[in-house]
C-alpha positions as CSV (number, residue, x, y, z in Angstrom):
1,X,107.5,90.7,79.9
2,X,103.8,91.6,80.6
3,X,100.8,90.7,78.5
4,X,97.3,91.8,79.5
5,X,94.4,90.3,77.5
6,X,90.8,91.3,77.6
7,X,90.9,92.4,81.2
8,X,87.7,93.3,83.1
9,X,87.9,94.6,86.7
10,X,86.3,97.2,89.0
11,X,85.3,98.2,92.5
12,X,82.1,96.7,93.9
13,X,79.4,96.8,91.3
14,X,81.2,99.4,89.2
15,X,83.1,97.9,86.3
16,X,86.0,100.2,85.3
17,X,88.2,98.0,83.0
18,X,86.2,96.8,80.1
19,X,88.4,94.6,78.0
20,X,91.8,96.2,78.5
21,X,94.6,94.6,76.5
22,X,98.3,95.8,76.4
23,X,101.9,94.5,76.3
24,X,105.0,95.6,78.0
25,X,108.3,94.4,76.5
26,X,111.2,93.6,78.8
27,X,113.6,96.5,79.3
28,X,111.2,99.2,77.9
29,X,109.3,102.2,79.3
30,X,105.7,101.9,78.4
31,X,103.2,104.6,79.4
32,X,99.4,104.5,79.9
33,X,97.8,107.9,79.5
34,X,94.2,109.0,79.6
35,X,91.7,111.4,81.3
36,X,90.7,111.2,85.0
37,X,88.4,108.3,85.6
38,X,89.5,106.4,82.4
39,X,90.9,103.5,84.4
40,X,94.6,104.2,84.7
41,X,95.0,103.6,88.4
42,X,92.6,100.7,88.4
43,X,94.8,99.1,85.7
44,X,97.9,99.2,87.9
45,X,96.0,98.1,91.0
46,X,94.6,95.1,89.1
47,X,98.1,94.2,87.9
48,X,99.3,94.4,91.5
49,X,96.5,92.2,92.8
50,X,94.8,94.9,94.8
51,X,91.7,94.9,92.6
52,X,90.4,91.4,91.6
53,X,90.1,90.3,88.0
54,X,86.6,89.6,86.9
55,X,87.6,88.3,83.4
56,X,90.7,88.2,81.3
57,X,94.3,87.2,81.7
58,X,97.5,88.7,83.1
59,X,100.7,87.0,82.0
60,X,104.1,87.9,83.5
61,X,107.1,86.4,81.7
62,X,104.7,83.7,80.4
63,X,103.2,82.8,83.7
64,X,99.5,83.5,84.4
65,X,99.3,85.7,87.6
66,X,95.8,87.1,87.8
67,X,94.9,84.7,90.7
68,X,98.1,85.4,92.7
69,X,98.0,87.5,95.9
70,X,99.7,90.9,95.9
71,X,102.7,89.6,97.9
72,X,103.2,86.7,95.6
73,X,103.4,89.1,92.6
74,X,106.0,91.2,94.5
75,X,108.1,88.1,94.9
76,X,107.9,87.6,91.2
77,X,109.1,91.1,90.6
78,X,105.9,93.1,90.0
79,X,106.2,96.2,92.3
80,X,104.0,99.3,92.4
81,X,104.7,102.9,93.5
82,X,101.1,104.0,94.3
83,X,99.5,107.3,93.5
84,X,100.0,109.8,96.3
85,X,103.3,108.0,97.4
86,X,101.8,106.3,100.4
87,X,105.0,106.4,102.4
88,X,104.8,105.5,106.1
89,X,104.9,109.1,107.4
90,X,105.4,108.1,111.1
91,X,108.5,106.0,110.3
92,X,112.0,107.2,109.4
93,X,113.4,107.2,105.8
94,X,115.5,104.2,106.6
95,X,112.6,102.2,108.1
96,X,110.6,102.9,105.0
97,X,113.4,101.7,102.8
98,X,113.8,98.5,104.9
99,X,110.1,97.8,104.6
100,X,110.6,97.8,100.9
101,X,112.8,94.7,101.3
102,X,110.3,93.0,103.7
103,X,109.8,90.0,101.5
104,X,113.5,89.5,100.8
105,X,115.6,86.9,102.6
106,X,118.9,87.5,100.8
107,X,122.0,89.1,102.3
108,X,122.3,92.0,99.8
109,X,119.7,94.3,101.4
110,X,122.3,96.6,102.9
111,X,124.3,96.7,99.6
112,X,121.1,97.6,97.6
113,X,120.2,100.3,100.1
114,X,123.7,101.9,99.7
115,X,123.4,101.8,95.9
116,X,120.0,103.4,96.0
117,X,121.2,106.2,98.2
118,X,123.7,107.0,95.4
119,X,120.8,107.1,93.0
120,X,118.7,109.2,95.4
121,X,121.4,111.3,97.2
122,X,118.7,113.5,98.7
123,X,117.7,110.6,101.0
124,X,121.2,109.9,102.2
125,X,121.2,112.8,104.7
126,X,117.6,112.1,105.8
127,X,117.8,108.4,106.9
128,X,116.8,109.1,110.5
129,X,114.3,111.8,109.6
130,X,110.6,111.1,109.8
131,X,109.3,110.5,106.3
132,X,106.2,112.6,106.9
133,X,108.4,115.7,107.5
134,X,109.9,115.7,104.0
135,X,108.6,117.7,101.0
136,X,106.4,116.1,98.4
137,X,109.2,115.6,96.0
138,X,111.4,114.0,98.6
139,X,108.6,111.7,99.6
140,X,108.1,110.7,95.9
141,X,111.8,109.8,95.7
142,X,111.4,107.7,98.9
143,X,108.4,105.9,97.5
144,X,110.4,105.0,94.4
145,X,113.5,104.0,96.3
146,X,111.3,101.9,98.7
147,X,109.8,100.0,95.7
148,X,113.3,99.4,94.3
149,X,114.3,97.8,97.5
150,X,112.0,94.9,96.6
151,X,114.2,94.3,93.5
152,X,111.4,94.7,90.9
153,X,111.7,93.4,87.4
154,X,108.6,95.4,86.4
155,X,108.0,98.7,88.2
156,X,104.5,100.1,88.1
157,X,104.6,103.9,88.6
158,X,101.3,105.7,89.3
159,X,101.3,109.5,88.7
160,X,104.9,110.1,90.0
161,X,104.7,113.8,89.1
162,X,101.4,114.5,90.8
163,X,101.5,117.7,92.9
164,X,105.2,118.4,92.3
165,X,106.9,121.6,91.3
166,X,108.1,121.8,87.7
167,X,111.8,121.4,88.6
168,X,111.1,118.3,90.7
169,X,109.0,116.8,87.9
170,X,112.1,117.1,85.7
171,X,114.1,115.3,88.4
172,X,111.6,112.5,88.8
173,X,111.5,111.8,85.0
174,X,115.3,111.8,84.9
175,X,115.2,109.2,87.7
176,X,112.7,107.1,85.8
177,X,115.1,107.0,82.8
178,X,118.0,106.0,85.1
179,X,115.9,103.3,86.8
180,X,115.1,101.9,83.3
181,X,118.8,102.0,82.4
182,X,119.5,99.7,85.4
183,X,117.5,97.0,83.5
184,X,114.1,97.6,85.2
185,X,111.1,97.5,82.9
186,X,108.6,100.4,83.6
187,X,104.9,100.7,83.1
188,X,104.1,104.4,83.8
189,X,100.7,106.0,84.4
190,X,101.0,109.7,84.2
191,X,98.7,112.8,83.9
192,X,101.7,114.8,82.4
193,X,101.2,113.2,79.0
194,X,103.9,115.2,77.3
195,X,106.6,114.1,79.7
196,X,105.4,110.5,79.7
197,X,105.3,110.3,75.9
198,X,108.8,111.8,75.6
199,X,110.4,109.0,77.6
200,X,108.2,106.1,76.6
201,X,109.2,103.7,73.8
202,X,105.6,102.7,73.5
203,X,102.3,104.2,74.7
204,X,98.7,103.4,75.2
205,X,95.7,105.8,75.5
206,X,92.9,104.4,77.7
207,X,89.4,105.7,77.5
208,X,86.5,104.3,79.6
209,X,88.4,101.1,80.5
210,X,89.6,100.2,77.0
211,X,92.6,101.0,74.9
212,X,91.6,103.6,72.2
213,X,95.0,104.4,70.7
214,X,98.5,103.0,70.8
215,X,101.9,103.5,69.2
216,X,105.4,104.7,69.7
217,X,105.7,107.5,72.3
218,X,107.1,109.9,69.8
219,X,104.4,109.1,67.3
220,X,101.6,109.8,69.7
221,X,103.2,113.1,70.6
222,X,102.4,114.2,67.0
223,X,99.0,112.5,66.8
224,X,96.3,115.2,66.4
225,X,93.8,113.5,68.7
226,X,96.4,113.1,71.5
227,X,97.5,116.7,71.0
228,X,94.0,118.0,71.3
229,X,92.8,115.9,74.2
230,X,95.9,115.4,76.3
231,X,98.6,117.9,75.3
232,X,96.5,121.0,75.4
233,X,97.1,121.9,71.7
């Protein structure tokens, strides 16, 4: 579904991605792990169109997209849940969900919202509550549900477990599995390498803007380098 080839990108004069290449097959969960500052978030922001490509190619379902604006990529089905959730705290839960469907013109928005409230039942009783008054875990669920309202084909998840309690982290990863089971391809950036590798069919390790290791998620769980650097063993 997604093929990234020799990608260079950065902020201002700082080059962060230095020849990044990876593939995300349709229907899979693929994870990108690495140390802080390795380029994980910049990778997702570049795929979303929020950081410009300096060199390289991004192909989505065979179509070159690196020159498309962020909203055009959303229309194609590339949707990101940003690090830190970035919900609209001064709006209600329902208004946040409706904004997720902002680019849609079909008549199924209400039906999709009802289905998502079944997937995220904790949001059902909070539709008229201000999003900023919810807990961190509830806000993370709202951010994921808002992204799903855009009907993504490829969901980019940036640090969904960041700052959450252990029990809520388990809930979030269960939801990621269920989202994938709905036919949505997932590219997951995650500091909790153990959890990410457990659910990923394939994984990449990024270091200073380039891929240093790759393999099946379960294989990297037993890789001695990964165990030492990212799993605390």
